[in-house]
C-alpha positions as CSV (number, residue, x, y, z in Angstrom):
1,M,6.0,89.3,218.8
2,T,6.1,92.6,216.9
3,K,3.1,93.0,214.3
4,L,2.9,95.0,211.3
5,Y,-0.3,97.2,210.9
6,L,-3.0,95.3,209.1
7,I,-3.9,96.1,205.7
8,L,-6.9,97.6,204.6
9,P,-8.2,97.5,201.1
10,V,-7.6,101.5,199.3
11,L,-10.7,103.0,200.3
12,I,-11.8,105.3,197.3
13,L,-13.6,108.1,199.3
14,S,-15.7,110.6,198.0
15,A,-14.0,114.3,197.6
16,C,-16.8,116.1,198.9
17,A,-18.0,115.6,202.4
18,G,-21.6,114.6,202.2
19,S,-21.6,113.6,198.8
20,I,-23.1,110.3,197.9
21,D,-21.0,106.9,197.2
22,T,-22.0,105.9,194.1
23,R,-19.8,102.5,194.4
24,P,-21.3,99.0,194.2
25,A,-22.9,97.6,197.2
26,G,-20.9,94.3,197.4
27,I,-17.4,96.9,197.7
28,I,-18.6,99.2,200.3
29,N,-20.0,96.5,202.6
30,A,-16.3,94.6,202.1
31,E,-14.9,97.8,203.3
32,N,-17.1,98.5,206.4
33,Y,-16.0,95.1,207.5
34,S,-12.4,95.5,207.1
35,I,-12.9,98.9,208.7
36,E,-14.6,97.2,212.0
37,G,-12.2,94.3,211.9
38,L,-8.9,96.9,212.0
39,Q,-10.8,98.5,215.0
40,A,-11.7,94.7,217.0
41,F,-8.1,93.7,215.9
42,S,-6.8,96.9,217.5
43,Q,-8.5,96.1,220.9
44,A,-7.3,92.8,221.3
45,D,-10.6,91.0,220.0
46,W,-10.0,88.2,218.3
47,Q,-12.5,86.5,217.2
48,R,-14.7,89.6,216.5
49,A,-11.9,90.4,214.2
50,Q,-11.9,87.0,212.4
51,S,-15.6,86.8,212.1
52,L,-14.9,90.2,210.2
53,F,-12.3,89.8,208.0
54,T,-14.0,86.6,207.3
55,Q,-16.9,88.4,206.2
56,S,-14.3,91.0,203.9
57,L,-13.3,87.9,202.7
58,I,-16.6,86.5,201.4
59,F,-17.7,90.0,199.7
60,Y,-14.4,90.1,197.8
61,Q,-14.7,86.8,196.7
62,G,-18.3,87.2,195.8
63,I,-17.0,89.9,193.3
64,D,-13.7,88.2,192.1
65,D,-12.0,91.0,193.5
66,Q,-8.7,89.5,193.9
67,Q,-6.8,92.4,195.9
68,G,-9.0,92.8,198.3
69,A,-9.5,88.6,199.2
70,L,-5.6,89.2,199.1
71,L,-5.5,91.3,201.9
72,S,-8.3,89.7,204.0
73,H,-6.4,86.6,203.3
74,I,-3.4,88.5,205.1
75,N,-5.4,90.1,207.8
76,L,-6.8,86.3,208.7
77,A,-3.5,85.2,209.1
78,E,-2.2,87.8,211.4
79,V,-5.6,87.1,213.3
80,A,-4.9,83.5,213.5
81,L,-1.2,83.9,214.2
82,V,-2.0,86.0,217.5
83,M,-5.0,83.5,218.6
84,G,-2.6,80.4,218.0
85,D,-4.5,78.5,215.3
86,Y,-1.3,77.8,213.2
87,P,-3.0,75.8,210.7
88,A,-5.1,78.7,209.9
89,V,-2.0,81.0,209.2
90,E,-0.8,78.1,206.7
91,K,-4.0,78.0,205.0
92,H,-4.6,81.8,204.3
93,L,-0.7,82.7,203.4
94,F,-1.2,79.7,200.9
95,A,-4.0,81.2,200.0
96,A,-2.3,84.7,199.6
97,G,0.6,83.4,198.1
98,L,-1.5,82.1,194.9
99,I,-3.0,85.1,194.5
100,A,0.2,87.4,195.0
101,H,2.3,85.5,192.5
102,T,-0.4,85.5,190.0
103,T,-0.6,89.6,190.5
104,G,3.0,89.8,190.9
105,Q,3.4,91.6,194.2
106,P,6.9,91.5,195.8
107,D,5.8,93.7,198.8
108,I,3.1,91.5,199.7
109,Q,5.3,88.2,198.7
110,S,7.5,89.9,202.0
111,R,5.0,89.9,204.0
112,I,3.7,86.5,203.2
113,A,7.4,85.6,203.8
114,L,7.4,87.7,207.1
115,L,4.3,85.4,208.2
116,Y,5.3,82.1,207.5
117,A,8.5,82.7,209.7
118,Q,6.5,84.3,212.8
119,N,4.4,81.0,212.2
120,A,7.3,79.0,212.6
121,L,9.0,80.9,215.1
122,A,5.3,80.4,217.2
123,Q,5.9,76.8,216.9
124,N,9.1,76.6,218.2
125,Q,10.7,75.9,214.4
126,V,14.1,78.0,214.4
127,N,15.5,76.5,211.2
128,V,12.4,76.8,209.1
129,A,12.0,80.8,210.4
130,K,15.1,81.4,209.5
131,K,14.9,80.0,206.1
132,F,11.8,82.4,205.9
133,L,14.0,85.4,207.0
134,K,17.4,85.2,205.4
135,P,15.8,87.1,202.1
136,L,14.1,89.7,204.1
137,L,16.8,90.3,206.0
138,A,18.1,94.4,204.6
139,V,21.6,94.8,202.9
140,D,21.4,98.5,203.1
141,E,20.5,99.5,206.8
142,H,19.8,103.1,205.9
143,S,17.1,102.3,203.9
144,A,15.2,99.1,205.6
145,S,11.7,99.2,205.2
146,Q,9.1,98.2,208.3
147,V,8.8,94.3,207.0
148,Q,12.8,94.6,207.0
149,I,13.3,95.6,210.7
150,I,10.5,93.1,212.1
151,A,12.4,90.5,209.9
152,L,15.6,91.5,211.4
153,A,13.7,91.8,215.1
154,D,12.4,88.2,214.4
155,R,15.8,86.2,213.2
156,T,17.4,88.2,216.8
157,K,14.6,86.3,218.2
158,A,15.4,83.3,216.9
159,A,19.3,83.9,217.9
160,F,18.0,84.3,221.4
161,M,16.1,81.0,221.0
162,E,19.0,78.9,220.0
163,N,21.7,80.8,221.7
164,I,23.2,81.5,219.2
165,D,25.1,85.1,218.5
166,S,22.1,86.7,220.2
167,A,24.4,89.8,221.2
168,L,25.7,90.1,217.3
169,W,22.0,90.0,215.9
170,T,21.2,92.6,219.1
171,R,23.6,94.9,217.9
172,R,22.7,94.4,214.4
173,Y,19.2,95.4,215.1
174,A,19.8,98.1,217.0
175,Q,22.0,99.6,214.6
176,T,19.3,99.3,211.9
177,L,16.7,100.6,214.0
178,S,18.5,103.5,214.8
179,L,19.1,104.4,211.1
180,A,16.4,103.6,209.3
181,D,13.6,106.1,208.9
182,V,10.7,104.1,211.0
183,N,9.2,105.7,214.3
184,D,7.7,102.4,216.1
185,S,7.8,102.5,219.6
186,N,7.1,98.9,219.5
187,L,10.1,97.8,217.7
188,E,12.3,100.5,220.2
189,S,10.5,98.4,222.8
190,R,11.3,94.9,221.2
191,L,14.9,96.2,220.9
192,L,15.1,97.2,225.1
193,R,13.8,93.8,225.5
194,F,16.4,92.0,223.7
195,Q,18.9,94.3,225.5
196,A,17.2,93.7,228.6
197,E,17.7,89.7,228.6
198,L,21.5,90.2,227.5
199,L,22.2,92.5,230.3
200,R,20.3,89.8,232.3
201,E,22.3,87.0,231.5
202,Q,26.1,89.2,231.9
203,G,24.6,89.8,235.6
204,D,23.5,93.1,235.6
205,I,20.0,92.9,236.9
206,E,19.6,96.8,237.6
207,A,20.3,97.6,234.4
208,A,17.9,95.0,232.9
209,E,15.5,96.1,235.4
210,R,15.8,99.5,234.1
211,C,15.5,98.4,230.4
212,L,12.0,96.3,230.6
213,Q,10.4,99.4,232.6
214,Q,11.7,101.3,229.4
215,A,10.0,98.8,227.5
216,L,6.6,98.8,229.1
217,T,6.6,102.0,228.9
218,G,6.6,102.1,225.1
219,Y,4.5,99.0,224.6
220,K,2.0,101.5,226.9
221,Q,2.2,104.4,225.1
222,H,0.1,102.6,221.8
223,L,-1.5,100.4,223.9
224,S,0.2,97.0,223.0
225,R,-1.4,94.3,224.6
226,P,0.9,91.6,223.7
227,G,3.4,93.9,224.0
228,I,2.2,94.7,227.9
229,A,1.7,91.4,229.1
230,I,4.9,89.6,228.0
231,T,6.9,92.7,229.4
232,L,5.0,92.5,232.5
233,S,5.9,88.5,232.5
234,E,9.7,88.9,231.5
235,L,9.9,91.9,234.7
236,G,8.1,89.2,237.1
237,Q,10.6,86.5,235.9
238,L,13.6,88.5,236.4
239,Y,12.4,89.1,239.7
240,I,11.9,85.2,240.8
241,S,15.6,84.9,239.3
242,Q,16.4,87.5,242.7
243,G,14.2,85.4,245.0
244,R,12.1,88.6,245.0
245,W,8.8,86.6,245.2
246,Y,6.5,89.6,246.3
247,A,7.6,91.7,243.3
248,G,7.5,88.7,241.4
249,K,4.5,87.5,241.9
250,E,2.7,91.5,241.6
251,Y,4.1,91.7,238.0
252,I,3.0,88.2,236.9
253,S,-0.1,88.5,238.4
254,R,-0.6,91.8,236.2
255,S,0.4,89.8,233.3
256,L,-1.6,87.5,233.6
257,A,-4.6,89.7,233.8
258,V,-3.4,91.1,230.4
259,F,-3.3,87.3,229.2
260,R,-6.8,87.0,230.0
261,H,-8.1,89.7,228.2
262,L,-6.5,88.7,225.0
263,K,-7.4,84.8,226.0
264,N,-4.4,83.3,225.3
265,T,-4.9,79.9,227.1
266,E,-1.4,78.7,226.9
267,K,0.1,81.9,228.8
268,I,-2.4,81.7,231.4
269,T,-1.6,78.2,232.3
270,Q,1.8,78.7,232.3
271,L,1.7,81.8,234.5
272,N,-1.1,79.9,236.9
273,A,1.7,77.6,237.0
274,I,4.5,80.0,237.8
275,L,1.9,81.9,240.4
276,V,1.2,78.4,242.6
277,E,5.3,77.9,242.7
278,I,5.8,81.4,244.3
279,D,2.9,80.5,246.7
280,M,4.5,77.6,247.5
281,Q,8.1,79.3,248.0
282,L,6.2,82.4,250.1
283,N,4.9,79.1,252.4
284,K,8.0,78.2,253.3
285,V,9.9,81.5,254.1
286,K,6.7,81.9,256.3
287,A,7.1,78.5,257.5
288,P,8.2,78.4,261.3
289,G,11.7,78.1,262.0
290,N,12.5,80.2,258.7
291,K,13.8,83.9,259.5
């Protein structure tokens, strides 16, 4: 799933290098925890990111900084989502929603809605996700924001999950991405994966493989481990569908290594099961009497 960059409260840094920061220690500490949390998140160290954002939230709540608490709740929801802790996502989004409603921040409210939709998709609750995504879909494709483009990508994913109008939504996503002033290789890689799935359904395996290899390159440019892991898995399963067991095993094994780094136990279990099936097929090929 394509993610927004996590939010860091605006740092009011000193204009002169080396000058003393005279702001209250509580604000400085909270910002330092947020910065370290962002670094941990970028390195896919989810547990450390969660711990640091929690400390940041505690500091912001301790000085009644509602804006800082709001952004910390959103960051914690992002981390909980990639960790698969769906109740925690709901908890932090509910708290963030209360603050955003009080302070009247439509941009933040849009992001909260997007995270609710992504949390629903992760649990295969497609209708719930569509309800949250509908208000976020851009009317003017030329001026679509990052949130709106990601919402469109998630709506396209929902179409594939339902197997309803997936080609239509992929075309809309492609057009919006080409017209919007957003340069994001992760969003482009996600489009390539959608296109690969359509090509696979049409039987054009070579073209699907090219799209997935391009997507993999795009994810690697920004070291997007979740993107790398899922694309390796999709390549492996593409090869398996063609009976290319050795190639499939290679890519599934590479995907498994990345998911292990991400500590995604659900995917680890799924991929291990696929490897067992591949080994069974390879043993059949090697069995006496088979040529």
